C-alpha positions as CSV (number, residue, x, y, z in Angstrom):
1,X,-16.6,-26.4,3.1
2,X,-20.2,-27.1,2.8
3,X,-20.6,-23.9,0.8
4,X,-18.0,-24.9,-1.8
5,X,-19.5,-28.4,-2.1
6,X,-23.1,-27.0,-2.5
7,X,-21.8,-24.5,-5.2
8,X,-20.1,-27.4,-7.0
9,X,-23.4,-29.5,-7.0
10,X,-25.2,-26.6,-8.7
11,X,-22.7,-26.3,-11.5
12,X,-23.1,-28.2,-14.9
13,X,-21.1,-31.4,-14.9
14,X,-18.6,-30.2,-17.6
15,X,-17.9,-26.9,-15.9
16,X,-17.8,-28.7,-12.4
17,X,-15.0,-31.0,-13.7
18,X,-13.0,-28.0,-15.1
19,X,-13.3,-26.2,-11.8
20,X,-12.6,-29.2,-9.7
21,X,-8.8,-28.7,-9.3
22,X,-9.5,-25.0,-8.4
23,X,-12.1,-25.8,-5.7
24,X,-9.8,-28.5,-4.2
25,X,-7.0,-25.9,-4.0
26,X,-9.3,-23.4,-2.4
27,X,-10.5,-26.1,0.2
28,X,-6.9,-26.8,1.0
29,X,-6.2,-23.2,1.5
30,X,-9.2,-22.8,3.9
31,X,-8.7,-25.9,5.9
32,X,-5.0,-26.8,6.1
33,X,-3.1,-25.6,9.2
34,X,0.4,-25.5,7.9
35,X,2.3,-22.2,7.5
36,X,2.0,-22.0,3.7
37,X,-1.8,-22.4,3.9
38,X,-1.9,-19.8,6.7
39,X,0.0,-17.4,4.3
40,X,-2.3,-18.3,1.6
41,X,-5.4,-17.6,3.8
42,X,-3.9,-14.2,4.7
43,X,-3.4,-13.4,1.1
44,X,-6.9,-14.4,0.3
45,X,-8.4,-12.3,3.0
46,X,-6.2,-9.4,2.0
47,X,-7.3,-9.9,-1.6
48,X,-11.0,-9.8,-0.7
49,X,-10.5,-6.7,1.5
50,X,-8.7,-4.9,-1.3
51,X,-11.5,-5.8,-3.8
52,X,-14.0,-4.2,-1.4
53,X,-11.6,-1.3,-0.7
54,X,-11.1,-0.8,-4.4
55,X,-14.9,-0.7,-4.9
56,X,-15.4,1.8,-2.1
57,X,-12.5,4.0,-3.1
58,X,-13.5,4.0,-6.7
59,X,-17.2,4.9,-5.9
60,X,-16.3,7.5,-3.4
61,X,-13.8,9.2,-5.8
62,X,-16.4,9.2,-8.5
63,X,-19.0,10.9,-6.1
64,X,-16.4,13.4,-4.8
65,X,-15.4,14.2,-8.4
66,X,-19.0,14.6,-9.5
67,X,-19.7,16.8,-6.4
68,X,-16.7,19.1,-6.7
69,X,-15.8,19.1,-10.4
70,X,-12.3,18.5,-11.8
71,X,-10.7,21.7,-10.4
72,X,-11.6,21.3,-6.7
73,X,-11.4,17.6,-6.9
74,X,-7.6,18.1,-8.4
75,X,-6.9,20.2,-5.3
76,X,-8.2,17.6,-2.9
77,X,-6.5,14.7,-4.7
78,X,-3.1,16.5,-4.7
79,X,-3.4,17.4,-1.0
80,X,-4.6,13.9,0.0
81,X,-1.7,12.2,-1.7
82,X,0.7,14.5,-0.1
83,X,-0.6,14.0,3.6
84,X,-0.8,10.1,3.2
85,X,2.7,10.2,1.8
86,X,4.0,12.3,4.6
87,X,2.2,10.4,7.2
88,X,3.6,7.1,5.9
89,X,7.2,8.6,5.9
90,X,6.7,9.7,9.6
91,X,6.6,6.1,10.7
92,X,10.4,6.0,10.2
93,X,10.1,2.6,9.0
94,X,8.6,1.1,12.2
95,X,5.4,0.0,10.5
96,X,7.5,-2.5,8.6
97,X,10.1,-3.4,11.1
98,X,7.5,-4.3,13.7
99,X,6.8,-7.4,11.7
100,X,10.4,-8.7,11.8
101,X,11.1,-7.8,15.4
102,X,7.9,-9.2,16.8
103,X,8.7,-12.6,15.3
104,X,12.3,-12.5,16.7
105,X,11.2,-11.4,20.2
106,X,8.4,-14.0,20.3
107,X,10.6,-16.8,19.3
108,X,13.0,-15.9,22.2
109,X,10.2,-15.8,24.7
110,X,10.9,-12.1,25.2
111,X,7.4,-11.0,26.1
112,X,8.4,-7.9,27.9
113,X,10.3,-6.7,24.8
114,X,7.3,-7.5,22.7
115,X,5.2,-5.2,25.0
116,X,7.9,-2.5,24.7
117,X,8.0,-2.8,20.9
118,X,4.1,-2.4,20.6
119,X,4.3,0.8,22.6
120,X,7.5,2.2,21.1
121,X,6.3,2.0,17.5
122,X,3.2,4.0,18.3
123,X,5.1,6.7,20.2
124,X,7.8,7.1,17.5
125,X,5.3,7.4,14.7
126,X,2.8,9.8,16.5
127,X,5.8,12.1,17.7
128,X,7.5,12.2,14.4
129,X,4.4,13.0,12.5
130,X,3.3,15.7,15.1
131,X,6.7,17.2,14.7
132,X,6.7,17.4,10.9
133,X,3.1,18.7,11.0
134,X,4.1,21.4,13.4
135,X,7.0,22.5,11.1
136,X,4.7,22.4,8.1
137,X,2.2,24.8,9.7
138,X,5.1,27.2,10.6
139,X,6.4,26.9,7.0
140,X,2.8,27.9,5.7
141,X,2.7,30.9,8.0
142,X,6.2,32.2,6.6
143,X,5.9,31.3,3.0
144,X,2.2,31.5,2.4
145,X,2.7,33.9,-0.5
146,X,4.6,31.3,-2.5
147,X,1.7,28.9,-2.7
148,X,-1.5,29.3,-4.6
149,X,-4.2,30.5,-2.3
150,X,-6.6,27.7,-3.0
151,X,-4.0,25.2,-1.5
152,X,-3.4,26.9,1.9
153,X,-6.3,25.8,3.9
154,X,-6.4,22.2,2.5
155,X,-2.7,21.8,3.3
156,X,-3.2,23.2,6.7
157,X,-5.8,20.6,7.5
158,X,-3.5,18.0,6.0
159,X,-0.8,18.8,8.7
160,X,-3.4,18.2,11.4
161,X,-4.3,14.8,9.9
162,X,-0.7,13.5,9.7
163,X,-0.3,12.2,13.3
164,X,-3.3,9.8,12.8
165,X,-2.3,8.7,9.4
166,X,1.2,7.8,10.9
167,X,-0.4,6.1,13.9
168,X,-2.7,4.1,11.7
169,X,0.1,2.8,9.6
170,X,2.1,1.4,12.6
171,X,-1.1,-0.1,14.1
172,X,-1.6,-1.8,10.6
173,X,2.0,-3.2,10.7
174,X,1.4,-4.4,14.4
175,X,-1.8,-6.2,13.5
176,X,-0.2,-7.8,10.4
177,X,2.8,-9.0,12.5
178,X,0.3,-11.0,14.6
179,X,-1.4,-12.4,11.6
180,X,-4.6,-10.2,12.1
181,X,-5.2,-9.3,8.5
182,X,-8.8,-8.1,8.9
183,X,-7.8,-5.9,11.9
184,X,-4.8,-4.6,10.0
185,X,-6.3,-3.7,6.7
186,X,-10.0,-2.9,7.3
187,X,-9.7,0.4,9.1
188,X,-7.5,2.1,6.4
189,X,-9.0,0.4,3.4
190,X,-12.6,0.0,4.3
191,X,-13.7,2.1,7.2
192,X,-11.8,5.4,6.5
193,X,-12.7,5.8,2.8
194,X,-16.3,5.1,3.7
195,X,-16.4,7.6,6.6
196,X,-14.8,10.2,4.4
197,X,-17.6,10.0,1.8
198,X,-20.3,9.8,4.6
199,X,-18.8,12.9,6.5
200,X,-18.5,14.8,3.1
201,X,-22.2,14.0,2.2
202,X,-23.2,15.0,5.7
203,X,-21.4,18.3,5.4
204,X,-23.1,19.1,2.2
205,X,-26.4,18.2,3.6
206,X,-25.9,20.9,6.3
207,X,-24.9,23.6,3.7
208,X,-21.1,23.3,3.4
209,X,-19.7,24.3,0.0
210,X,-18.6,21.8,-2.5
211,X,-14.8,22.4,-2.2
212,X,-11.6,20.8,-1.4
213,X,-11.6,22.4,2.0
214,X,-14.8,20.6,2.9
215,X,-13.5,17.3,1.6
216,X,-10.3,17.7,3.6
217,X,-12.3,18.4,6.7
218,X,-14.2,15.2,6.1
219,X,-11.0,13.4,5.6
220,X,-9.5,14.8,8.8
221,X,-12.6,13.6,10.9
222,X,-12.7,10.2,9.3
223,X,-9.0,9.7,9.8
224,X,-9.2,10.5,13.6
225,X,-12.3,8.3,14.2
226,X,-10.9,5.4,12.3
227,X,-7.4,5.5,13.9
228,X,-8.6,6.0,17.4
229,X,-11.0,3.1,17.2
230,X,-8.3,0.9,15.7
231,X,-6.0,2.0,18.6
232,X,-8.5,1.0,21.1
233,X,-9.4,-2.5,19.4
234,X,-5.8,-3.4,18.9
235,X,-4.7,-2.4,22.5
236,X,-7.4,-4.6,24.0
237,X,-6.3,-7.5,21.6
238,X,-2.6,-7.2,22.4
239,X,-3.3,-6.9,26.2
240,X,-5.2,-10.2,26.0
241,X,-2.4,-11.8,24.0
242,X,0.6,-10.5,25.9
243,X,-0.8,-9.5,29.2
244,X,-0.1,-6.4,31.3
245,X,3.3,-6.1,32.8
246,X,6.8,-4.5,32.5
247,X,8.2,-3.4,29.1
248,X,11.6,-3.6,27.8
249,X,12.9,-1.4,25.0
250,X,15.7,-2.0,22.6
251,X,15.4,1.4,20.8
252,X,18.9,1.2,19.4
253,X,18.6,-2.1,17.7
254,X,15.0,-1.1,16.5
255,X,16.2,2.2,15.0
256,X,19.2,0.7,13.3
257,X,16.9,-1.8,11.4
258,X,14.0,0.6,11.0
259,X,15.8,3.6,9.4
260,X,17.0,1.7,6.4
261,X,13.5,0.4,6.0
262,X,12.2,4.0,6.3
263,X,14.3,4.7,3.3
264,X,13.1,1.6,1.4
265,X,9.5,2.1,2.1
266,X,9.7,5.9,1.8
267,X,11.3,5.7,-1.6
268,X,8.9,2.9,-2.5
269,X,5.9,5.1,-1.5
270,X,7.3,8.1,-3.2
271,X,7.7,6.0,-6.4
272,X,3.9,5.2,-6.1
273,X,2.8,8.7,-5.6
274,X,5.6,10.9,-7.1
275,X,3.8,11.3,-10.4
276,X,0.8,12.9,-8.8
277,X,2.9,15.2,-6.7
278,X,4.9,16.2,-9.8
279,X,1.8,16.7,-11.9
280,X,0.4,18.9,-9.1
281,X,3.6,21.0,-9.1
282,X,3.6,21.5,-12.9
283,X,0.0,21.5,-13.9
284,X,-3.3,23.0,-12.8
285,X,-5.6,21.2,-10.4
286,X,-8.1,20.1,-13.2
287,X,-5.3,18.2,-14.9
288,X,-4.3,16.8,-11.6
289,X,-7.8,15.6,-11.3
290,X,-7.9,13.8,-14.7
291,X,-4.5,12.0,-13.9
292,X,-5.6,11.0,-10.4
293,X,-8.8,9.7,-11.8
294,X,-7.0,7.6,-14.4
295,X,-4.5,6.3,-11.7
296,X,-7.2,5.4,-9.4
297,X,-9.0,3.4,-12.0
298,X,-6.0,1.3,-13.1
299,X,-4.9,1.0,-9.5
300,X,-7.6,-1.6,-9.3
301,X,-4.8,-3.9,-10.6
302,X,-2.5,-3.1,-7.9
303,X,-4.6,-4.5,-5.0
304,X,-3.5,-8.0,-6.2
305,X,0.1,-7.0,-5.6
306,X,-0.7,-5.3,-2.3
307,X,-2.6,-8.5,-1.1
308,X,0.4,-10.8,-2.0
309,X,2.8,-8.3,-0.3
310,X,0.7,-8.0,2.9
311,X,0.7,-11.9,3.3
312,X,4.2,-12.5,2.2
313,X,6.1,-10.5,4.9
314,X,5.3,-12.6,7.9
315,X,5.8,-15.9,6.0
316,X,9.1,-14.7,4.6
317,X,10.2,-13.7,8.2
318,X,9.4,-17.1,9.4
319,X,11.3,-18.9,6.8
320,X,14.1,-16.8,7.4
321,X,14.2,-17.8,11.0
322,X,14.3,-21.5,9.8
323,X,17.1,-20.7,7.3
324,X,15.5,-23.1,4.7
325,X,16.5,-21.5,1.4
326,X,14.8,-24.3,-0.7
327,X,11.4,-23.4,1.1
328,X,12.2,-19.7,0.6
329,X,12.7,-20.0,-3.1
330,X,9.5,-22.1,-3.6
331,X,7.4,-19.7,-1.6
332,X,8.9,-16.6,-3.3
333,X,8.0,-18.3,-6.7
334,X,4.5,-18.7,-5.5
335,X,4.3,-15.0,-4.7
336,X,5.6,-14.0,-8.2
337,X,3.1,-16.1,-10.0
338,X,0.1,-15.1,-7.6
339,X,1.1,-11.5,-8.2
340,X,1.3,-11.7,-12.1
341,X,-1.6,-13.7,-13.4
342,X,-4.3,-12.1,-11.4
343,X,-2.8,-8.6,-12.2
344,X,-2.9,-9.5,-15.9
345,X,-6.5,-10.6,-15.8
346,X,-7.8,-7.6,-13.6
347,X,-5.8,-5.1,-15.8
348,X,-7.2,-6.4,-19.0
349,X,-10.8,-6.1,-17.7
350,X,-10.1,-2.6,-16.3
351,X,-8.8,-1.5,-19.8
352,X,-11.8,-2.9,-21.6
353,X,-14.1,-0.9,-19.5
354,X,-11.6,2.0,-19.1
355,X,-13.6,4.7,-21.0
356,X,-16.9,3.9,-19.3
357,X,-15.3,3.9,-15.9
358,X,-13.7,7.2,-16.4
359,X,-16.8,8.7,-17.7
360,X,-18.4,8.1,-14.3
361,X,-16.1,10.8,-12.8
362,X,-17.4,13.2,-15.5
363,X,-17.0,13.7,-19.4
364,X,-13.8,15.6,-18.9
365,X,-12.1,12.6,-17.3
366,X,-12.3,10.2,-20.3
367,X,-9.2,12.1,-21.6
368,X,-7.2,9.9,-19.2
369,X,-7.9,6.6,-20.9
370,X,-4.5,6.2,-22.6
371,X,-2.8,7.2,-19.3
372,X,-4.4,4.0,-17.9
373,X,-2.9,1.8,-20.7
374,X,0.5,3.3,-20.2
375,X,0.4,2.8,-16.4
376,X,-0.7,-0.7,-16.6
377,X,2.4,-1.6,-18.7
378,X,4.5,-0.6,-15.7
379,X,2.2,-2.3,-13.1
380,X,2.3,-5.5,-15.1
381,X,6.2,-5.4,-15.2
382,X,6.4,-5.1,-11.5
383,X,4.0,-7.8,-10.9
384,X,6.2,-10.2,-12.8
385,X,8.7,-10.1,-9.9
386,X,6.2,-10.0,-7.0
387,X,7.3,-8.6,-3.6
388,X,10.9,-8.8,-4.2
389,X,11.5,-5.7,-1.9
390,X,9.8,-7.5,1.1
391,X,11.9,-10.6,0.4
392,X,15.1,-8.6,0.4
393,X,14.2,-6.6,3.5
394,X,13.2,-9.7,5.5
395,X,16.6,-11.3,4.4
396,X,18.5,-8.3,6.0
397,X,19.3,-6.7,2.7
398,X,17.4,-3.6,3.4
399,X,20.3,-1.4,2.7
400,X,20.5,-2.8,-0.8
401,X,16.8,-2.0,-1.2
402,X,17.6,1.6,-0.3
403,X,20.1,1.8,-3.1
404,X,17.9,0.2,-5.7
405,X,15.0,2.4,-4.8
406,X,17.1,5.6,-4.7
407,X,18.1,4.8,-8.2
408,X,14.5,4.1,-9.3
409,X,13.2,7.2,-7.5
410,X,15.8,9.4,-9.1
411,X,14.9,8.0,-12.6
412,X,11.2,8.5,-11.8
413,X,11.5,12.1,-10.7
414,X,14.0,12.9,-13.6
415,X,11.8,11.4,-16.1
416,X,8.6,13.2,-14.8
417,X,10.6,16.5,-14.7
418,X,11.8,15.9,-18.3
419,X,8.6,14.6,-19.8
420,X,5.8,16.6,-18.1
421,X,6.5,20.0,-19.6
422,X,6.6,18.5,-23.1
423,X,4.1,15.8,-23.1
424,X,1.9,16.8,-20.1
425,X,-0.1,14.0,-18.7
426,X,1.2,11.3,-21.2
427,X,4.7,12.3,-20.2
428,X,3.8,11.7,-16.5
429,X,2.2,8.2,-17.2
430,X,5.2,7.3,-19.3
431,X,7.8,8.3,-16.7
432,X,6.0,6.4,-14.0
433,X,5.6,3.3,-16.0
434,X,9.3,3.4,-17.0
435,X,10.2,3.8,-13.4
436,X,8.2,0.7,-12.4
437,X,10.0,-1.3,-15.2
438,X,13.4,-0.2,-13.9
439,X,12.4,-1.2,-10.3
440,X,11.3,-4.7,-11.6
441,X,14.6,-5.2,-13.3
442,X,16.8,-4.0,-10.5
443,X,14.8,-6.2,-7.9
444,X,15.2,-9.3,-10.1
445,X,18.9,-8.8,-10.3
446,X,19.3,-8.1,-6.7
447,X,17.4,-11.1,-5.5
448,X,19.3,-13.5,-7.7
449,X,22.7,-12.1,-6.8
450,X,22.1,-11.9,-3.1
451,X,19.8,-15.0,-2.4
452,X,20.4,-17.2,-5.5
453,X,16.7,-17.1,-6.4
454,X,15.5,-16.5,-9.9
455,X,12.4,-14.5,-8.9
456,X,10.3,-14.2,-12.1
457,X,6.7,-15.2,-12.7
458,X,7.7,-17.5,-15.7
459,X,10.7,-19.2,-13.9
460,X,10.9,-21.9,-11.3
461,X,12.7,-19.9,-8.7
462,X,15.0,-22.4,-7.0
463,X,18.2,-21.5,-5.3
464,X,21.1,-21.5,-8.0
465,X,23.8,-21.4,-5.2
466,X,23.8,-22.2,-1.5
467,X,23.0,-19.3,0.5
468,X,21.8,-18.5,4.1
469,X,19.4,-15.7,5.1
470,X,20.9,-13.2,7.2
């Protein structure tokens, strides 16, 4: 707290008085030991990590685009989105369900089951991703004539990368379930993108061509190094916390809860990336590169939402266990407001500097400026609701989330297919923004109907009817 006090003393008296409520709030977040303050600290840590992550990702994408040009960069962007998407889906929902189950088993004192859970989520994710990758490689061998030749080698490398993507995701969920935000987020969002760039530059130094194949080789190496180091670190921390001993597995119960979450998270992740995939299917790689650059630039706004979502899950789960709907409503309202206002501020700043930022990728990429503005409208609509899907899932309404997301995904894909052939990249951005708005409206209605909570950034979300978390 000495840092905050010193900084306050250096400010002019007038500014110091205006910032005093904010600094006191920050001091409370950093020093209090209640559950809300802990959740706020996790959100703050996740927010800071996402800031650095956004900077690293943005700089690395600029360098990669400059090195490869829009055509090769477009190939890499398309393949990387597909492999991250497939790796996430390969977790079968366990990267999210581990958060709920760990709290339940810890509350009951079931240490053996906690040990079993920590091992099971890894095995399921790794085995599932390996199987899908193997099927994908066989598919490429049989139907290679149906794909453009420039996609074959990058996609093959992507299939070898998938098991480590999936394993990294469940390790992320395991760390978050224990409240280890830095351990959870830093490998995927700080270390891996840095290593991809470092390995790419090293490969070029040794004479490798400036192609998507080289970039995917760098991504494969970076993913393996990052995930294996995270596995070692997390294994040691879990062993210290829960000890070494017998394990108990409840695979039936875990799968029954995880598979609906697989659909929720999978559809949600598809919603986030479907536009890039559909653009890659309909348009040439240079257009994919322009769209991806615009999306990566405006995604600076979404790290606010991600930070709130990362911190909200464990706290929602804890409140559910206490069955305190008043506290749940109050905390959910905080999450919505924390999601919206920073998103608005960051988005306006990103748009103000949009053309300059896109020009850093190359002169051709400035064509994506209006795509940023369109996508921001959808992001802002979603931020008004906050992490509604996390709230519903932790309350046991994951099946409803599946239905809502299925409707939203269907609308997204349908709109992309309908608009891209006629309006190109503008059609893709419009379809994606519209899908985000549909998602926000459906989540708002679902939370109000099931939990009696008016979840909206401009509302006071107290329960309107008595309700119990399931």
